[in-house]
C-alpha positions in Angstrom: 28.2 -21.8 36.3 26.6 -22.5 32.8 25.9 -26.0 31.2 25.9 -25.7 27.3 24.4 -28.7 25.4 23.7 -29.0 21.8 20.2 -30.0 20.7 17.7 -30.5 17.8 14.6 -28.5 18.6 12.0 -28.1 16.0 14.4 -29.4 13.3 17.1 -26.9 14.4 20.5 -27.4 15.9 20.6 -25.0 18.7 22.8 -24.6 21.9 20.7 -25.0 25.3 22.3 -22.9 27.9 21.3 -23.7 31.4 22.4 -21.2 34.4 22.2 -21.8 37.9 20.6 -18.2 37.9 17.3 -17.0 36.3 17.9 -15.4 32.7 14.5 -14.2 32.5 15.3 -10.5 32.1 17.5 -9.0 29.1 19.8 -7.9 32.0 20.0 -11.0 33.7 20.7 -13.0 30.5 23.1 -10.5 29.2 25.1 -10.5 32.6 25.0 -14.6 33.1 25.7 -15.3 29.2 28.4 -12.4 28.7 26.5 -11.4 25.7 25.4 -7.9 24.7 21.6 -6.9 24.8 21.6 -6.5 21.4 22.3 -10.2 21.1 19.2 -11.3 22.9 15.9 -11.3 21.6 12.6 -11.0 24.1 9.4 -13.5 22.6 6.6 -10.8 24.0 3.1 -12.3 23.9 1.0 -8.8 22.6 -2.9 -8.6 22.4 -4.3 -7.0 19.4 -8.0 -6.0 19.9 -9.3 -9.7 20.6 -6.2 -11.6 19.0 -2.8 -12.3 20.5 0.3 -12.0 18.5 4.0 -12.4 19.5 6.5 -9.8 18.8 10.5 -10.6 18.8 12.4 -7.8 20.0 16.0 -7.0 20.3 16.9 -6.7 23.9 18.0 -3.0 23.8 14.6 -2.3 22.0 11.3 -1.6 23.5 7.9 -1.7 21.4 6.4 1.3 20.6 2.7 0.7 21.4 1.6 3.6 19.6 3.3 2.9 16.4 2.2 -0.8 16.4 -1.0 0.0 16.9 -1.1 2.5 13.7 0.9 0.1 11.6 -1.5 -3.0 12.6 -4.8 -0.4 12.5 -5.8 -2.3 15.8 -5.1 -1.6 19.5 -1.8 -3.6 20.7 -0.7 -4.1 24.0 1.0 -6.3 26.3 -0.7 -9.3 27.2 -1.3 -9.9 31.2 0.8 -12.9 32.6 -2.4 -15.1 32.9 -2.8 -14.6 29.0 0.9 -15.6 28.7 0.2 -18.8 30.8 -2.9 -19.6 29.4 -1.9 -19.0 25.7 1.6 -20.2 25.5 1.5 -22.6 28.5 4.9 -21.1 30.3 5.4 -18.5 32.9 6.6 -14.6 31.8 10.2 -15.0 31.7 9.9 -18.5 30.3 8.8 -18.2 26.7 10.5 -19.5 24.1 10.0 -18.8 20.3 10.7 -22.3 19.6 7.2 -23.7 20.6 4.4 -24.8 18.6 2.3 -22.4 20.6 3.9 -19.5 19.3 4.5 -21.1 15.5 0.4 -21.0 15.8 -0.1 -17.4 16.5 0.8 -14.3 14.1 4.7 -13.4 14.6 6.3 -9.9 14.1 9.9 -9.3 14.2 12.3 -6.5 15.1 14.2 -5.7 12.0 17.2 -5.0 13.9 17.5 -8.8 15.2 18.7 -9.2 11.6 22.0 -7.6 12.5 23.1 -10.5 14.5 24.6 -13.7 12.9 23.0 -15.6 16.4 21.0 -14.8 19.1 20.0 -16.1 22.5 16.4 -16.5 23.1 14.2 -17.9 26.1 14.3 -21.7 26.7 11.3 -22.4 28.0 12.3 -22.3 32.0 13.8 -19.0 33.6 17.2 -20.4 33.8 17.6 -21.5 30.2 18.7 -19.6 27.2 18.8 -21.0 23.6 21.7 -19.8 21.3 20.3 -19.8 17.6 21.5 -19.1 14.2 19.2 -15.7 13.2 18.4 -17.2 9.9 17.2 -20.2 11.5 15.1 -18.4 13.6 13.5 -16.6 10.7 13.1 -19.5 8.8 11.4 -21.3 11.3 9.3 -18.1 12.6 8.4 -16.8 9.2 7.6 -13.5 10.8 6.3 -10.0 9.5 9.1 -7.4 9.9 7.4 -4.4 11.7 9.4 -1.4 12.3 7.9 -0.3 15.3 10.6 -0.7 18.1 13.0 1.9 19.4 
């Protein structure tokens, strides 16, 4: 069962999808929403040397950390769960790109996200997704497109 409501978040009109079950992984988000993994994006906190950055990655892709580190000229790795709570204020699995904390960080994006007219992203809790126009997401986040995903 899913409840859908239209809301205005950060100046954007989005659909909030609330589920009875958790949607904190790409697999569960795909199963519960009926959308393919290619239309789901992960919002991941990375630690790059002593800084944090956010990566927006299409659901069927993974970060190639060796390639990303080479492209950034710094060592990149996934942030630990406690760092996600500390930096973004939510638990792993509840991260949303529609957050002032994300906007305060450098954002990189997988170019293949642009292949979709809309995407589903985390909604700030483990049982919520946000359906957003891809162009709106890009305009809000102003990401750097880096090809380090496979």
